[in-house]
C-alpha positions as CSV (number, residue, x, y, z in Angstrom):
1,M,-73.2,181.1,-10.4
2,F,-70.5,180.0,-8.0
3,N,-67.1,178.4,-8.4
4,Q,-66.7,176.0,-5.6
5,P,-63.5,176.5,-3.6
6,K,-60.7,174.2,-4.5
7,T,-58.2,172.6,-2.2
8,K,-55.4,175.1,-1.6
9,A,-51.8,174.4,-2.2
10,K,-49.4,175.7,0.4
11,W,-46.8,178.2,-0.8
12,P,-43.3,176.7,-1.1
13,L,-41.7,179.1,1.4
14,G,-39.4,176.5,2.9
15,A,-36.6,177.1,0.4
16,L,-35.3,180.7,0.4
17,L,-32.1,181.9,-1.0
18,P,-29.7,183.1,1.8
19,L,-28.8,186.7,1.9
20,G,-25.1,187.4,1.6
21,A,-23.1,190.4,2.7
22,V,-21.4,192.6,0.1
23,L,-19.0,195.3,1.3
24,S,-17.6,198.1,-0.8
25,G,-15.5,201.2,-0.2
26,M,-14.5,204.3,-2.0
27,V,-11.5,206.6,-1.3
28,M,-11.5,210.2,-2.6
29,A,-8.5,212.5,-2.7
30,A,-7.9,215.9,-4.1
31,E,-4.6,217.8,-4.7
32,P,-4.3,221.5,-4.6
33,S,-3.6,223.3,-7.9
34,V,-0.2,225.0,-8.4
35,T,0.0,228.3,-10.2
36,G,3.4,229.4,-11.6
37,T,4.3,233.1,-12.4
38,S,7.5,232.3,-14.4
39,S,10.2,229.7,-14.7
40,D,12.6,231.8,-12.8
41,E,10.4,233.0,-10.0
42,A,7.7,230.6,-9.1
43,E,5.2,231.1,-6.3
44,V,3.0,228.4,-5.0
45,V,-0.4,229.7,-3.9
46,L,-2.5,227.5,-1.7
47,E,-6.0,228.6,-1.0
48,D,-7.3,228.3,2.5
49,V,-9.3,225.1,2.8
50,K,-11.9,224.8,5.5
51,V,-12.9,221.3,6.4
52,K,-16.3,220.9,8.0
53,T,-17.3,217.6,9.5
54,A,-20.6,216.4,8.1
55,Q,-22.9,215.5,10.9
56,A,-25.6,213.0,10.2
57,Q,-29.0,214.6,10.8
58,K,-30.5,213.3,14.0
59,I,-33.6,211.1,13.5
60,N,-36.7,212.5,15.1
61,R,-37.7,209.2,16.8
62,F,-41.4,209.8,17.4
63,K,-42.4,212.5,14.9
64,A,-43.3,211.6,11.3
65,E,-43.0,214.2,8.5
66,T,-44.9,212.4,5.8
67,S,-47.6,209.8,5.2
68,S,-48.7,207.8,2.2
69,T,-52.2,207.0,3.7
70,G,-53.8,210.4,3.4
71,S,-53.5,210.4,-0.4
72,K,-52.2,208.1,-3.2
73,T,-48.6,209.5,-2.9
74,E,-46.2,210.2,-0.1
75,M,-47.3,213.6,1.2
76,A,-46.3,216.0,4.0
77,I,-48.6,215.4,6.9
78,R,-49.2,219.2,7.2
79,D,-50.7,219.1,3.7
80,I,-53.3,216.4,4.4
81,P,-56.6,217.9,5.4
82,Q,-57.5,215.1,7.8
83,S,-56.2,213.6,11.0
84,V,-53.3,211.2,10.5
85,S,-51.5,209.3,13.3
86,V,-48.2,207.6,12.5
87,V,-46.6,205.1,15.0
88,K,-43.0,204.9,14.0
89,K,-40.7,201.9,14.5
90,E,-38.7,203.8,17.1
91,L,-41.8,204.1,19.3
92,I,-42.8,200.5,18.7
93,Q,-39.3,199.4,19.8
94,S,-39.3,201.6,22.9
95,Q,-42.5,200.0,24.1
96,N,-41.8,196.5,22.9
97,A,-45.1,196.6,21.1
98,F,-44.8,193.3,19.3
99,N,-48.4,193.1,18.2
100,L,-50.0,195.7,15.9
101,R,-52.9,196.2,18.3
102,D,-50.3,197.2,21.0
103,A,-48.7,199.7,18.7
104,L,-52.1,201.1,17.8
105,K,-52.8,201.9,21.5
106,N,-50.7,205.1,20.8
107,V,-53.4,206.4,18.4
108,S,-56.1,208.7,19.7
109,G,-59.7,207.7,19.3
110,L,-58.8,204.0,18.7
111,T,-59.7,201.2,21.1
112,I,-59.1,197.4,21.0
113,A,-62.3,195.4,20.7
114,A,-63.1,191.7,21.2
115,G,-64.0,189.8,18.1
116,E,-67.6,190.2,17.0
117,G,-69.8,187.4,15.7
118,A,-67.8,184.9,13.8
119,R,-64.8,187.3,13.3
120,T,-61.5,186.7,15.1
121,G,-58.1,188.2,14.9
122,D,-57.4,191.9,15.2
123,S,-60.6,193.9,16.1
124,I,-60.4,197.6,16.2
125,T,-62.9,200.4,17.0
126,L,-62.0,203.8,15.5
127,R,-63.9,206.9,16.4
128,G,-66.9,204.9,17.6
129,F,-67.2,202.6,14.5
130,A,-65.8,199.1,14.0
131,A,-62.8,198.9,11.7
132,N,-62.3,195.2,11.6
133,T,-62.1,195.0,7.8
134,D,-60.2,198.3,7.3
135,N,-56.7,196.9,7.4
136,Y,-54.2,197.7,4.6
137,L,-50.6,197.0,3.9
138,D,-48.7,199.6,1.8
139,G,-52.0,201.1,0.8
140,V,-53.6,197.9,-0.6
141,K,-56.4,195.9,1.2
142,E,-55.1,193.2,3.5
143,N,-58.2,192.2,5.5
144,G,-57.6,188.7,6.6
145,Q,-58.5,187.5,10.1
146,Y,-55.3,187.0,12.1
147,S,-53.2,188.7,14.8
148,R,-50.7,191.0,13.0
149,D,-47.1,191.2,14.3
150,T,-44.8,194.2,14.0
151,F,-41.6,192.2,13.1
152,F,-41.7,193.4,9.4
153,I,-43.3,196.8,10.0
154,E,-41.5,200.1,9.4
155,K,-44.5,202.1,10.8
156,A,-48.3,202.0,11.2
157,E,-50.4,204.9,9.9
158,V,-54.0,205.6,10.8
159,L,-56.1,207.9,8.7
160,K,-59.2,209.0,10.7
161,G,-62.7,209.8,9.4
162,A,-64.7,208.6,6.5
163,S,-62.3,207.7,3.6
164,S,-64.0,205.6,1.0
165,I,-62.5,207.8,-1.8
166,L,-59.1,206.2,-1.1
167,F,-60.1,202.8,0.1
168,G,-63.6,201.9,-1.1
169,R,-66.1,200.1,1.1
170,G,-65.9,200.5,4.9
171,A,-63.4,203.1,6.1
172,V,-66.1,204.7,8.3
173,G,-64.0,205.7,11.4
174,G,-60.8,205.5,9.3
175,V,-58.3,202.9,8.1
176,I,-55.1,201.3,9.5
177,N,-52.3,201.0,7.0
178,Q,-49.1,199.1,7.8
179,V,-45.9,200.2,6.0
180,A,-43.6,197.2,5.5
181,K,-39.8,197.3,5.8
182,K,-38.3,197.3,2.3
183,P,-34.7,197.1,0.9
184,T,-32.9,200.4,1.3
185,G,-29.8,199.6,-0.9
186,K,-27.6,199.2,2.2
187,T,-25.8,196.2,3.6
188,A,-26.8,195.7,7.2
189,V,-28.0,193.1,9.7
190,S,-29.8,193.5,13.0
191,G,-31.8,191.4,15.3
192,G,-32.5,190.6,18.9
193,F,-33.7,188.2,21.6
194,T,-36.3,189.0,24.3
195,Y,-37.0,187.0,27.4
196,G,-39.8,187.9,29.8
197,L,-42.0,186.7,32.6
198,Y,-44.6,184.0,31.9
199,D,-41.9,182.2,29.8
200,F,-42.0,184.7,27.0
201,K,-39.3,184.1,24.3
202,R,-38.9,186.0,21.1
203,T,-36.1,186.4,18.5
204,T,-36.1,188.4,15.3
205,I,-33.6,189.2,12.5
206,D,-33.5,191.9,9.9
207,A,-30.9,191.5,7.2
208,E,-30.4,193.3,3.9
209,T,-27.9,193.5,1.1
210,T,-27.6,194.8,-2.5
211,Y,-25.8,193.5,-5.6
212,K,-25.7,195.8,-8.6
213,D,-29.4,196.7,-9.4
214,L,-30.9,194.1,-7.0
215,S,-31.6,194.8,-3.4
216,A,-32.9,192.3,-0.9
217,R,-34.1,192.3,2.7
218,L,-35.2,189.5,5.0
219,N,-37.2,189.8,8.2
220,A,-37.9,186.7,10.3
221,L,-39.5,186.0,13.7
222,Y,-39.9,183.2,16.2
223,Q,-42.0,183.6,19.3
224,D,-42.9,181.1,22.0
225,A,-44.8,182.4,25.0
226,G,-46.9,181.4,28.0
227,S,-49.5,183.7,29.6
228,F,-50.7,185.0,32.9
229,R,-54.0,183.3,31.9
230,D,-54.3,179.7,32.9
231,Y,-54.1,177.1,30.1
232,N,-52.9,179.8,27.6
233,D,-49.9,179.7,25.4
234,N,-48.8,181.0,22.0
235,M,-46.4,180.0,19.3
236,R,-45.8,182.3,16.3
237,W,-43.3,182.4,13.5
238,G,-43.0,184.4,10.4
239,I,-40.8,185.3,7.5
240,A,-41.0,188.4,5.2
241,P,-38.5,188.6,2.4
242,S,-38.6,191.6,0.1
243,F,-36.8,192.4,-3.2
244,K,-36.3,195.5,-5.4
245,L,-34.9,195.4,-8.9
246,K,-34.0,198.6,-10.7
247,L,-34.7,198.0,-14.3
248,S,-33.7,201.5,-15.4
249,N,-33.3,204.9,-14.0
250,D,-37.1,205.4,-14.3
251,T,-38.4,201.9,-13.7
252,D,-38.2,199.5,-10.8
253,V,-40.1,196.4,-9.7
254,S,-40.5,195.2,-6.1
255,M,-41.8,192.0,-4.5
256,N,-42.7,191.5,-0.9
257,L,-43.8,188.2,0.8
258,L,-45.3,187.5,4.2
259,H,-45.8,184.1,5.7
260,Q,-47.0,183.9,9.3
261,E,-48.2,180.9,11.3
262,E,-49.6,180.9,14.8
263,Q,-50.9,178.4,17.3
264,G,-52.7,179.8,20.4
265,V,-55.9,179.6,22.5
266,F,-59.3,181.1,21.9
267,D,-59.9,183.0,25.1
268,Y,-62.3,185.9,25.8
269,G,-61.4,186.0,29.5
270,V,-63.9,186.0,32.4
271,P,-67.7,186.2,32.4
272,M,-69.7,189.3,33.1
273,F,-71.6,189.3,36.4
274,R,-74.2,191.8,37.3
275,G,-73.1,194.2,34.6
276,K,-69.3,194.1,35.2
277,P,-66.4,191.6,35.0
278,A,-66.8,188.9,37.6
279,D,-64.6,189.5,40.7
280,V,-62.3,186.6,40.2
281,P,-58.5,186.2,39.8
282,I,-57.5,187.4,36.4
283,N,-55.8,184.1,35.6
284,T,-59.1,182.2,36.0
285,Y,-59.9,180.0,32.9
286,Y,-63.4,178.6,32.2
287,G,-62.8,176.3,29.2
288,F,-61.6,172.7,28.9
289,T,-58.1,171.7,29.7
290,D,-57.5,169.8,26.4
291,N,-59.3,171.5,23.5
292,R,-57.8,175.0,23.0
293,L,-57.4,175.1,19.3
294,M,-56.7,178.4,17.5
295,D,-54.4,178.0,14.4
296,T,-53.8,180.5,11.7
297,D,-51.9,180.4,8.4
298,T,-51.3,183.7,6.6
299,N,-49.7,184.2,3.2
300,V,-49.5,187.5,1.4
301,A,-47.6,188.2,-1.8
302,T,-47.2,191.7,-3.4
303,L,-45.7,192.6,-6.7
304,A,-45.4,196.3,-7.6
305,L,-44.1,198.0,-10.8
306,S,-43.2,201.7,-10.7
307,H,-42.4,203.8,-13.8
308,R,-41.6,207.5,-14.2
309,F,-42.5,208.7,-17.7
310,N,-40.9,212.1,-17.0
311,D,-40.4,214.4,-14.0
312,E,-44.1,215.2,-14.0
313,F,-45.9,211.9,-14.7
314,S,-45.5,208.5,-13.0
315,V,-47.5,205.3,-12.5
316,K,-47.4,202.4,-10.0
317,N,-49.2,199.1,-10.5
318,T,-49.6,196.8,-7.5
319,V,-50.9,193.2,-7.5
320,R,-51.6,191.4,-4.2
321,A,-52.6,187.9,-3.5
322,G,-53.4,186.7,0.0
323,T,-54.6,183.4,1.5
324,Y,-55.8,183.3,5.1
325,E,-56.7,180.1,7.0
326,R,-58.0,180.0,10.5
327,N,-59.2,176.9,12.5
328,Y,-60.4,177.4,16.1
329,L,-62.6,176.2,18.9
330,T,-64.6,179.1,20.3
331,H,-65.4,179.4,24.0
332,L,-68.2,181.8,24.6
333,F,-70.2,182.5,27.7
334,G,-74.0,182.2,27.8
335,S,-76.6,183.3,30.4
336,V,-75.7,183.6,34.1
337,T,-77.7,181.9,36.9
338,D,-77.3,184.4,39.7
339,S,-77.3,182.7,43.0
340,G,-74.7,184.7,44.8
341,A,-71.4,182.9,45.6
342,T,-72.7,179.7,43.8
343,S,-73.6,181.5,40.6
344,T,-73.0,179.6,37.3
345,V,-72.5,180.6,33.7
346,A,-73.5,178.7,30.6
347,R,-70.8,177.8,28.1
348,N,-71.1,177.7,24.3
349,Q,-68.5,176.0,22.1
350,A,-68.1,175.6,18.4
351,L,-65.5,174.3,15.9
352,R,-65.0,176.9,13.2
353,R,-62.9,177.2,10.0
354,N,-62.7,180.2,7.7
355,E,-60.6,180.3,4.5
356,Q,-60.2,183.5,2.6
357,D,-58.5,184.2,-0.8
358,N,-57.9,187.8,-2.0
359,V,-56.5,189.1,-5.3
360,Y,-56.3,192.8,-5.8
361,N,-54.9,194.9,-8.7
362,Q,-54.4,198.6,-7.9
363,T,-53.1,201.2,-10.5
364,D,-52.2,204.7,-9.4
365,F,-51.1,207.6,-11.6
366,V,-49.6,210.8,-10.3
367,Y,-49.3,213.9,-12.5
368,K,-47.5,216.9,-11.1
369,K,-47.9,219.9,-13.5
370,P,-48.2,223.6,-12.6
371,L,-51.6,225.0,-13.5
372,F,-52.2,228.7,-14.0
373,G,-48.7,229.2,-12.5
374,F,-49.5,227.3,-9.3
375,N,-48.4,223.9,-8.2
376,N,-50.9,221.1,-8.9
377,T,-50.8,217.3,-8.2
378,L,-53.4,215.2,-9.9
379,M,-53.9,211.6,-8.8
380,F,-56.1,209.1,-10.5
381,G,-56.4,205.3,-10.9
382,S,-58.3,202.2,-10.6
383,E,-58.8,199.1,-8.3
384,F,-60.0,195.6,-9.1
385,G,-60.5,193.0,-6.5
386,W,-61.7,189.5,-6.0
387,E,-62.4,187.9,-2.6
388,N,-63.6,184.4,-1.8
389,Y,-64.6,183.5,1.8
390,D,-65.5,180.0,3.0
391,F,-66.9,179.6,6.5
392,K,-68.0,176.5,8.4
393,S,-69.2,176.1,12.0
394,K,-70.3,173.1,14.1
395,N,-71.6,173.4,17.6
396,S,-70.4,171.2,20.4
397,T,-73.2,169.5,22.4
398,G,-73.5,168.7,26.1
399,V,-71.3,171.5,27.2
400,S,-72.2,172.1,30.9
401,S,-72.4,175.3,32.9
402,V,-69.6,176.1,35.3
403,S,-69.3,177.9,38.6
404,I,-68.2,181.6,38.1
405,F,-66.3,181.9,41.4
406,N,-65.0,178.3,41.7
407,P,-64.8,176.7,38.3
408,V,-63.8,173.1,38.3
409,L,-62.2,172.3,35.0
410,S,-62.0,169.0,33.2
411,A,-61.0,167.5,29.8
412,S,-63.6,167.6,27.1
413,S,-64.2,163.8,26.7
414,G,-67.8,162.9,27.0
415,N,-68.9,166.5,26.5
416,G,-69.9,166.3,22.8
417,L,-66.8,168.1,21.5
418,A,-67.1,169.1,17.8
419,S,-63.8,167.6,16.5
420,D,-64.6,167.6,12.7
421,F,-67.2,169.0,10.3
422,S,-69.1,165.8,9.7
423,G,-72.8,165.6,10.7
424,T,-75.0,168.6,11.3
425,L,-73.3,172.0,10.8
426,A,-74.5,175.3,12.3
427,T,-73.1,177.3,9.4
428,N,-71.8,176.3,6.0
429,R,-71.5,179.1,3.4
430,Y,-69.3,180.3,0.6
431,T,-69.2,184.0,-0.5
432,E,-67.6,185.6,-3.5
433,A,-67.1,189.4,-3.9
434,Q,-65.9,191.6,-6.7
435,T,-64.7,195.2,-6.5
436,Y,-64.4,197.5,-9.6
437,A,-63.4,201.1,-8.8
438,G,-61.9,204.3,-10.3
439,Y,-60.9,207.5,-8.6
440,V,-59.6,211.0,-9.3
441,L,-58.1,213.3,-6.6
442,D,-56.5,216.7,-7.1
443,Q,-54.4,218.9,-4.8
444,F,-54.2,222.5,-6.1
445,E,-52.4,225.4,-4.6
446,L,-54.7,228.4,-4.9
447,N,-51.8,230.5,-3.7
448,P,-48.7,229.8,-1.5
449,A,-50.8,229.8,1.6
450,W,-54.0,228.0,0.4
451,K,-54.3,224.4,-0.8
452,L,-57.5,222.7,-2.1
453,L,-57.9,218.9,-2.1
454,V,-60.9,217.6,-4.0
455,G,-61.9,214.3,-5.7
456,T,-64.3,211.4,-5.9
457,R,-64.3,207.7,-6.4
458,Y,-66.8,205.3,-8.0
459,D,-67.2,201.8,-6.7
460,R,-69.1,198.8,-7.9
461,F,-69.3,196.1,-5.3
462,E,-70.9,192.7,-6.1
463,A,-71.3,189.8,-3.7
464,Q,-72.8,186.3,-4.1
465,Q,-73.4,184.0,-1.2
466,L,-74.1,180.2,-1.4
467,D,-75.5,178.8,1.7
468,R,-74.9,175.1,1.6
469,L,-77.6,174.6,4.3
470,G,-80.1,176.3,1.9
471,V,-80.9,179.2,4.2
472,D,-79.3,182.4,3.0
473,N,-78.6,182.2,-0.8
474,F,-78.2,185.8,-2.0
475,S,-76.7,188.0,-4.6
476,R,-76.2,191.7,-4.3
477,S,-74.7,194.5,-6.4
478,D,-74.1,198.1,-5.2
479,S,-72.7,201.2,-7.0
480,Q,-71.5,204.2,-5.0
481,W,-69.9,207.6,-5.4
482,S,-67.6,208.7,-2.6
483,P,-66.6,212.4,-2.7
484,R,-64.0,214.1,-0.6
485,A,-63.0,217.8,-0.2
486,G,-60.5,219.6,2.0
487,L,-59.1,223.1,2.4
488,V,-55.7,223.9,4.0
489,W,-54.4,227.3,5.1
490,Q,-50.7,227.6,5.9
491,P,-49.8,231.2,6.8
492,D,-46.2,230.1,7.4
493,K,-44.0,227.0,7.5
494,A,-44.9,226.2,11.0
495,Q,-48.7,226.5,10.9
496,S,-51.3,224.5,9.0
497,Y,-55.1,224.7,9.5
498,Y,-57.7,222.7,7.6
499,F,-61.3,221.8,7.0
500,S,-62.4,218.5,5.5
501,Y,-65.4,216.6,4.4
502,G,-65.4,213.0,3.4
503,T,-67.9,210.1,2.9
504,S,-67.9,206.3,3.1
505,F,-70.3,203.5,2.6
506,N,-71.1,200.1,4.1
507,P,-72.6,197.5,1.8
508,S,-74.5,194.5,3.3
509,A,-71.7,192.1,2.4
510,E,-68.9,194.3,3.6
511,S,-67.5,191.6,5.9
512,L,-68.2,188.9,3.2
513,S,-71.4,187.6,4.9
514,I,-75.0,188.4,4.0
515,S,-78.0,187.7,6.2
516,E,-81.6,187.3,5.0
517,A,-82.6,190.5,6.7
518,N,-79.9,192.6,5.0
519,A,-79.8,190.9,1.6
520,N,-81.9,193.5,-0.3
521,L,-80.6,196.6,1.5
522,P,-78.5,199.2,-0.3
523,P,-75.3,200.5,1.5
524,E,-75.3,202.5,4.7
525,H,-73.9,206.0,4.2
526,N,-71.5,207.9,6.4
527,R,-69.9,211.4,6.4
528,N,-67.2,213.1,8.3
529,F,-66.8,216.9,9.1
530,E,-63.5,217.9,10.6
531,I,-61.7,221.1,11.5
532,G,-58.1,220.8,12.6
533,A,-54.7,222.4,13.2
534,K,-51.1,221.2,12.8
535,Y,-48.3,223.3,14.3
536,D,-44.6,222.7,14.3
537,L,-42.5,223.9,17.3
538,F,-38.8,224.3,18.0
539,D,-37.7,224.5,14.4
540,G,-39.9,221.6,13.5
541,R,-38.6,219.2,16.1
542,L,-42.0,219.0,17.8
543,S,-45.4,218.8,16.3
544,A,-48.8,219.6,18.0
545,T,-52.1,218.6,16.4
546,A,-55.7,219.3,17.3
547,A,-59.0,218.3,15.6
548,V,-62.7,218.7,16.2
549,F,-65.0,216.4,14.2
550,R,-68.4,215.0,13.7
551,L,-68.8,211.5,12.2
552,E,-72.4,210.5,11.1
553,K,-74.0,207.3,9.9
554,T,-77.1,208.7,8.3
555,N,-79.0,205.6,7.3
556,A,-78.0,202.8,9.7
557,R,-79.7,199.4,9.6
558,T,-82.6,199.1,12.1
559,A,-85.7,197.1,12.6
560,A,-88.9,198.0,10.7
561,P,-91.4,199.8,13.0
562,N,-94.1,197.1,12.6
563,D,-91.9,194.0,11.9
564,A,-88.8,193.4,14.1
565,N,-87.7,190.6,11.6
566,L,-87.4,193.1,8.8
567,T,-84.4,195.4,8.5
568,I,-84.6,198.9,7.0
569,L,-82.2,201.8,6.6
570,A,-83.8,204.3,9.0
571,G,-81.4,204.5,11.9
572,E,-78.7,207.1,12.7
573,Q,-75.4,207.0,14.7
574,R,-73.2,209.9,15.5
575,T,-69.8,210.5,17.1
576,D,-68.8,214.0,18.2
577,G,-65.3,214.5,19.5
578,F,-62.0,216.2,19.5
579,E,-58.4,215.0,19.8
580,L,-55.0,216.4,20.7
581,G,-51.5,215.1,19.8
582,L,-47.9,216.0,20.6
583,A,-45.0,214.2,19.0
584,G,-41.3,214.8,18.6
585,E,-38.4,216.3,20.6
586,L,-39.5,218.3,23.6
587,L,-35.9,219.0,24.6
588,P,-32.6,217.9,22.9
589,R,-32.6,214.6,24.8
590,W,-36.3,214.3,25.5
591,D,-38.6,212.5,23.0
592,V,-42.3,212.5,23.7
593,S,-45.5,211.1,22.1
594,M,-48.8,212.2,23.6
595,T,-52.4,211.6,22.4
596,Y,-55.8,212.4,23.9
597,A,-59.3,211.9,22.6
598,Y,-62.8,212.9,23.7
599,L,-65.6,210.8,22.1
600,D,-69.3,211.2,22.4
601,A,-70.6,208.2,20.4
602,E,-74.4,207.8,20.4
603,I,-77.1,205.9,18.5
604,T,-79.4,208.9,17.8
605,K,-82.2,207.0,16.0
606,S,-83.2,203.4,16.0
607,N,-86.2,201.0,16.0
608,T,-84.1,198.0,17.1
609,T,-84.6,196.6,20.6
610,A,-82.5,194.2,22.7
611,V,-82.9,192.5,26.1
612,G,-80.6,193.7,28.8
613,T,-78.6,190.9,30.4
614,V,-78.8,192.6,33.8
615,S,-82.3,194.0,34.0
616,G,-84.0,191.4,31.7
617,L,-86.0,194.3,30.2
618,T,-86.4,195.0,26.5
619,K,-84.9,198.3,25.6
620,S,-84.6,200.5,22.5
621,L,-81.1,201.1,21.2
622,Q,-82.0,204.8,20.5
623,G,-80.1,207.1,22.8
624,M,-77.6,204.4,23.8
625,N,-73.9,205.0,23.7
626,A,-71.9,203.0,21.2
627,T,-70.1,199.9,22.5
628,N,-66.3,199.9,23.3
629,V,-66.0,203.7,23.2
630,P,-64.5,205.4,26.3
631,E,-65.4,209.1,26.6
632,H,-61.8,210.0,27.5
633,S,-58.7,208.1,26.5
634,G,-55.1,208.9,25.9
635,V,-51.4,207.9,26.0
636,I,-48.3,209.7,27.3
637,W,-44.9,208.2,26.4
638,N,-41.6,209.7,27.2
639,S,-38.0,208.8,26.4
640,Y,-35.1,210.7,27.9
641,H,-31.4,210.0,27.2
642,L,-29.4,210.6,30.4
643,T,-26.2,210.2,28.4
644,D,-25.2,209.0,25.0
645,H,-25.5,205.4,26.3
646,W,-28.3,205.5,29.0
647,E,-32.0,206.0,28.3
648,I,-35.0,206.0,30.6
649,G,-38.6,206.3,29.7
650,G,-42.1,205.3,30.3
651,G,-45.7,206.3,30.0
652,V,-49.4,206.0,30.9
653,F,-52.2,204.3,28.9
654,Y,-55.5,205.7,30.0
655,A,-59.2,205.1,29.3
656,T,-62.4,205.8,31.2
657,D,-65.4,203.4,31.5
658,R,-67.0,202.1,28.3
659,Y,-70.0,200.0,27.6
660,A,-69.6,196.4,26.4
661,D,-73.3,195.9,25.4
662,N,-75.6,197.8,23.1
663,V,-78.2,198.6,25.8
664,N,-75.6,200.1,28.2
665,E,-76.1,197.7,31.1
666,V,-72.6,196.1,31.0
667,T,-69.5,198.2,31.7
668,L,-65.8,197.7,31.4
669,P,-64.1,199.8,34.1
670,G,-61.7,202.6,33.3
671,Y,-58.0,202.3,34.0
672,A,-54.6,203.9,33.9
673,R,-51.7,201.6,33.2
674,L,-48.1,202.7,33.9
675,D,-45.2,201.2,31.8
676,A,-41.4,201.9,32.1
677,V,-38.3,201.3,30.1
678,V,-34.5,201.5,30.7
679,A,-32.0,201.0,27.9
680,Y,-28.2,200.9,27.5
681,H,-27.0,201.7,24.0
682,Q,-23.7,200.9,22.3
683,K,-22.6,201.1,18.6
684,H,-23.3,197.5,17.9
685,Y,-25.7,196.4,20.6
686,D,-28.5,197.6,22.9
687,I,-29.8,196.2,26.2
688,Q,-33.4,197.1,27.1
689,M,-35.6,196.4,30.0
690,N,-39.4,197.0,29.7
691,I,-41.7,196.8,32.7
692,F,-45.4,196.6,31.9
693,N,-48.2,197.7,34.4
694,L,-45.7,198.9,36.9
695,T,-48.4,199.5,39.6
696,D,-50.1,196.1,38.9
697,T,-53.4,197.7,38.0
698,H,-56.4,195.4,37.6
699,Y,-57.9,196.3,34.2
700,Y,-59.6,194.9,31.2
701,E,-58.4,195.3,27.6
702,S,-61.7,194.5,25.8
703,G,-65.1,193.0,26.4
704,Q,-68.4,191.8,25.0
705,T,-71.9,191.6,26.5
706,R,-71.0,188.4,28.4
707,S,-67.2,188.4,28.7
708,A,-64.2,190.6,29.5
709,L,-60.5,190.0,28.7
710,P,-58.2,191.0,31.6
711,G,-55.1,193.1,30.8
712,M,-51.6,191.9,31.7
713,P,-50.6,192.2,35.4
714,I,-47.1,193.5,36.3
715,S,-44.6,191.9,34.0
716,G,-41.2,192.5,32.5
717,Q,-39.1,191.7,29.5
718,L,-35.3,191.9,28.9
719,S,-34.2,192.4,25.3
720,V,-30.7,192.2,23.8
721,N,-30.4,193.7,20.3
722,F,-27.5,193.8,17.9
723,K,-26.8,195.8,14.7
724,Y,-24.1,195.8,12.2
């Protein structure tokens, strides 16, 4: 039934063709015409010629006009009947948001989470639901476990609410779609160097050129950084070449590659003590001084062929292959022995390796043909995917407890460190999954003011798990329809109001792991109801958005009433909320991005119980708030150009208290972090100073039941960027 995983060959990315610079120019001249009346008496008549200097349209730095995430084609955001947040590269650059998770802090209703279970890398909570596997790159699944960098990203788009019609399994709270930088047909080069506190060093380059029908672009990164956390460091490098070949006026093919490697430290921060992060210096480290392994190796290759049959009918076929390798030593906290100032915390350590291979083929047709005299866009297509996931884990033995308030650290020798996967393993399983799907989605203009978007998708998701320890050998197949409908009313060019309904589903093997309790369960079902408004101000320079929504999981997994070891689909979870947004140009020199979200996320029905780490009591999850969901959160970011050369800006990142455990006894405190930026711009270079956490606020970015990861204290970075 299974094909055992084979030894992988590394991609030969060491040899790349250098990008050359090609310069070309064109001179145009026109002579006035001369009209003669006769050979004897000639009169030269010159018409008045008015010359108007063409002024390049100013880029709206923070406001996006279109998105490709709300449908299968690039669409005006005002036409999408769902909340869409777009973080443009200009906002990313203004904030020096070098990691995707930092860029996504600008998105309302989204919070950064600590890794759950065996998952590591980027962990996101969106509208109260985990979105760990809902990562996409240019609209195609890209769900490997690693920390995503922004060095090759043009923008990040977040579609909120249940969206399985577009993306298949998962997509409960929404999806995160990265849009990669691609060749533009120009010849240009830009790059920069950043140096910051805690020995932060980073350099990037972005070069592109074109020759006849071939365009190429290369993005590269090198980063070496220390940390405010003791015994922490990080080295990351990446390269992302992309090519586009125009085969004819109607056909082109593009290829994009991504290779990223990283060496860092597995660190979840400080232990929880009496229901909150322990009151210790934020640099305090509790692991061993010598075994801090966390290495990742990511390779993603994408090949896309686009063809236009005529002005009305086009197709795009995309093939993606990805390999993700991650080797790491966990450092997790166990139970606390509460004895005041001499309290100790248990430590758990394991050596883990996960290897994942993905292959996806996605075909999308777009047919634009007026119907009954009204504009109509029909989108339909298919998706086929194959994923293999190999996971091993071996626990260390003899790892001692350590003092919470005065930890004495040592090397790991003599502590039973798991250095290889020989001997007894805690986990050793291999999972294969297959996706077969087809969809149809239609946007129809009922009249110039009303648009209807309706469609559905059919998914068949199959998964087989081989447990080499002989514990959890399972096979599961699920078929699911995912409808979606939305109605948009646009009384004029500035206003857009909408209502939408969408669904999603979560199969047991969604994250490529099946437990005995969940093996025979059909998917969980989710639905999203949303009413919203999108309004353009100041001739479209500024956009304001608002949305009210309810997101429901109608058959969540929960324990059986008479058997806690048996799982059934009888629970319910709900998030009610609203969000506000403002993006664009407030005044001619004043750019702003503002978001706010109110979320009431609750487990409304459950038979599952858990023991509170503070009270020691067994509690039902029913009535508890969802983890990692602040009731109020938001971001305000401003950028003001004092002159053509000088820019100042800054903003506040804000969140209220949120629970880190499922019985609501452990809390991460709320915070407001103030950042600032000062920049000096010239034609061919920029100098930018970013200051983070200007007031040196003590806060925590993420947490779990037993740990909390502190946020960065006051820090600064100086960047010098060039462009030609």
